[in-house]
Structures are given as C-alpha cells and as structure tokens.
N, C-alpha and C positions, 0 to 999 in steps of 0.2 A: 091429358095434357101433362107437360113437365114444367115444373117451376124451379129455376136455378138462381145462382147468385147474380145480383145486378152490379156489384162493385167490380173494379178491375182486379184481376187475379194476378198476383206476383209469385213467381217461383220461390219455393222454400219459405214464403212469408204468409201466404193466404191459405184459407180452407174453402172448400166448395161443398155445398149441400144441395142435392137434387131430389125433389119430391114429385111423385106421380099422383094424378087424380083422375077418377073415372066413375061412371055410373053403370048400373046394371049388375047382372050376376057375374062375379069374377071368381074363377076357379084356379087360375095360375097367373103369376107375374114373372116376366123374363126380362133381364137387362142385357144389353149388348153395347159395345163401343166399336164404331167403324166396322159394323157387320160381323164382329167377333164377340163371343160370349164374354161378359165382364165378370171377372172372378174377384172374390174378396182377398185381402192381404192386410199387412200391418197398417197400411195407409187407407185402404178402401174397406169400409164397413157398411153392411146392409142392416136395415131395421128388421125387427122381428117379423113383421108382416110382409117384408120384402118390397114395400112400396116406396121406400126412399133409400138413398145411398149418400154416405159422407166420405169425402176425400180430404185428408189432412196429413202433412201439408201437400199442396199441389206441386207437381213437377211438370216440366215441359212436355213430357210424354203423355200427360193427361189431356193435352189439347186434342180435340176431335169431336165427332158426332156421337152422342149418347142416345140410345133407343130403349124405350120401355114398352112391352107388349102385354096388354090384358087379353085374356082369352077364357072362353067357356066352351062347352061341347057344341055350341051353335055357331059362334063367331069369334073374331079376334080384332083388336084394333091396336095400332102402334103410334106412340108420340115420340117426337125427336127434339133434341136440344144440343146446341153446339157450345162447347167451352173453349175459350182461348186463354192460354196461360202465357203471361208476359215474362220474358227472361232476357238476360244478357245486358250489355254486350259482353262476350268473352271469345277467346280464341282469335283475337285480332291478329292479322298477318298482312305483310306487304310483299307483293311480288314485283320484281324488277331487277335490272342489272346492278351489280356492285361496282364494276369498273367499266368505264366507257371512254371512247376517244372524244376529243373535242370536236365540235362542229356537227354532232349528230343529234337526232331527235330521241328523247327518252320518255318512257311511260312508267309511272309507278302506280300500282293498283292496290287499294286497301279493302279488306273484307273482314267481317265479324259475324259471329253467331248471335242473332238478336231477334226478338219478337216484341214489338214490331221492328221493322228494319231500322238500323241505327243511322244516325246522321254523322257526318265526318267533317273533320277540320284538319288542316295541315300547318305545321310550323317548320321553318328551316333555320338551323343554327340558333334556335331559341326565339325567332321572330315569326309573327303570324304572317302567313302568305295570303290570306283572304280566300283560299280555295276551300270550298265546302262540299265537294263531291268526292266520290270514292276513288277518282283518278286524278293523278297529278302529272301534268305534261310540261316537259322542257322542250321547246321548239328547236333550239340549237344550243348545245352545251358549250361552255367555256370553263376555264379554271375556277371561276367564281361560283360555279354550281357544285363544287366539291364540298361535302359536309354532311351534317346529320339531319335527316328528314324524319319527322314524327307525325304519325297519323293517329288521331284520337277519335274513337267511336263513342257515341252517346245515345242512350235510350231515354226518351222523355217520359215513358211510363214507369220504368223501374228507377229512374233518376240515377242511373249508374253510368260510369264511363270507364273506358280502358284504352290504353295507347300502345303503339308499337313503334320501335325505332329502326331506321334503315340508314346505313352509311353508304354514300355514293362518292366514288373517286373519279375525277375526270383527268385523264392522262393526255400527254401530247400525242397527236395523231390526227387522222381524218384530214380536214381542211388545213390543219397546221403543217402538214407535210412530214409528220413524224412516222416512226415505224409502229406497226401494229404489234399486239402482244405475240401473235404467231411468228412474226418476223424476228422479234427479239429472241424468242425461244429458239428459233433455228440457228441464229448466230451463236448463241451460247453453246448449243450442242456441237456446232462445228468447231468452235475453239477447244472444247473439251476433247473431242476426237483427235484434233491435231496434237495437243499437248500429250495425250496418251500415246500416240504414235511415236513422238520424239523420245518419251521416256522408255518405251519398249526398245527402240533402236539403241539407246545408250546402254541399257541392260544387256542386250545381245552382244554389242561390241566389247563390253567389259568382260563378259563370260568367255568370249573367244580370244581374249588377250590381244585384241586388235588395238585397244586403247590401254597403254601401260598404266599400272596402278602404282601408287606411292604407299609404301608400308607405313604402319602406324608409327614405328620408330623414326623413320625419315620425316614423317609429318611433324612429329614432335621436335626434331632437330630443326626443321624448317621454321617452325613457329618460334623456337628460341632464338634462331638467327635473325628472324624478322624483328623480335623484340630488342636485339642488340644493334639493330640498324644495319645488319649485314644481309647480303644476298644469300638465300638458302641454297645449299648444294644438294641438288636432287639427283638421286640415282634410280635407275630403272630396275625393277625386280626381274624383268625378263630380258636376258641377253642371249642372242642366238649363238650357236657354235661357230658360225662363220665370222661373227664379230670378235669372238675370243681368239680365233686363229689369226685373224688379221692383226690384232693387237700384239700377239706373241711374235709374229713375223717382224713387225716394226721394231719391237724391243730387241730382237736378235740382230737386226741390221745395225742398230745403234751400238750394240756391244762390239760387233765385228769392226765397225768403223773406228771405234775407240782403240781397239787392240792394234789395228793397222797403223794408226797414227803413232802410238807408243813405239812400235817396232821400227818405223821409219826414223823417228827421232833418235832412238838408241843407236841405230846403224850409222847415222850421220855423225853422231858423237864419237863412235869408235873409229871411223875413218879419219877424223880430224886428229885423234890421239896418235894413230898409227903413223901418220905423215908428219907429226910434230908441228902441226899448225894450230892445235888447241891452245889457247892463251898465249900464243907467240906474239911478242910485241911487234908492231909495225915499224918499219924503217922510216924515220922522219924524212920527209921530202926536203931536198935542198932548197 
C-alpha cells in the first residue's frame, strides 16, 4: 500500500511525502509515475531503503498516478496512489472580436490555466454584469456596448485570482445601415487611386510643356505685385517660333503704316507751299 499526503497540495507552496508498506520477502522496490520510471532530482528525493519518496516543492507536473512495486524471485505486487497538485489561475485570456457592427450578436469567451477549474466573473466599464460563466454574450449590439470588458478567474483552493481586459468597439453598420469596414476600405483605396492618377497626369503634362510653367523670378514678381495690390504680369517661358513670327509681322506693319502716314502728311504740306496756299489768309466774305 502507499500512504500519501491528506492535505490539499498547492503548487510552489506544499510538499508531498509518499511512503510504501508491504509484508513478505522484498528483494527490490521500483517507483513509477504514469507508467514511466520515476527518477530522482533536486525536488524528488528517495529514502535510503527506496521505500519512500519526498517531493518538495510540488509543481503542477507532479500531478498523476504514482506506482510502487515490491518484488522477489517468486512474485511481485504493485500499489498505486494519485496526487493532485492545485495551481492557478494563470494565463487568463479572452477570445472575441475587437470591432463589430451595431445590431449583431457577439460572444466573448474567457479561459485560464487552473486546477481545479476556475470560476469566472465579468465586469463592464467597472460595473458588475452578474455573469459568472466563461462566456459573455451580447444578443444585439449597440453603441452602449462599446467599452472595457474584464474577465476575472478565481481558484477557491489556491485562493488566487487573475483577470484579463478586452476592449470592444461597436461601430455604425449592420441594422443601422452604415458601411462595413470592407466597404470603407474600398472607398479609401478608390480615392487614393484617383488622386494618384490626377497627380501623374499633371506631372506628365508639365514635363511635356503642355502646361506652361512660371519661372521662379516671375513667381517672385507676381508675389510682390500681389502684395502691392496689383495684378501680376505673368509671362510664359515657352513661346513658339510661329508666335514670335506673328508678333514681328504685326510690329513691321505698324512701322510701315506710320511711315506711310508721315510721307502723305509731308507731301500735302509741300503741295500747299508750292501753290501758295499754305497760311494764305482767306478773303472775307462780303
């Protein structure tokens, strides 16, 4: 038979001593745990006659079935004892969405490493919800469900507790008629593509001189003119040869016209002098 501890064993706090007893001729004693040989370590120490074992401190991995076999050349007999190491809770986690549309059903699930299984409680924005299961259900979300959800796990044997926080945001959508997150992302991408196309077209037209540029000096003059309250006089950098030729032709026509006018005026004055009519006083009428 095996005699083990009767008190509750707590991880990292308790020690466990297992002692074997038997009658008859005993030539060997063998220890096993979960059908595998039990070896000594810094925590597991065997007595000199190998009939007892001490584990200190216990860990959760020490949970299991311990077996001690007495044997002699004629027969053998095995005794068994199960140890349960209580631990936790730790590793508390909450699974569930972070962002949801309004008008949908939401499940939040809480879990923890614990022996025995932990009990759970939920709070929302600092207030007790009254939910004491590992799952928290929202039948139909609205904007008031946005906030901080806290799941607290508690182990009555270890008297320890641990909590985890989960933030939930309820956005417009679903039954409210809003756009889903995917639709919003599609619109944003479409706008970016359109803006990129426009910028590319402007760069192309500028590089091909289709759109005239204003020199830095002219920009400065325009800025100073604007400060004086005057209209800036903008000049284009690029003037084609046909425009220059047309301006030269117009200027030449103006010069010819002026010279023709001067020649005509001079000729008329000469004719008047020749015939003695220039500055000749008129005969008063009777």
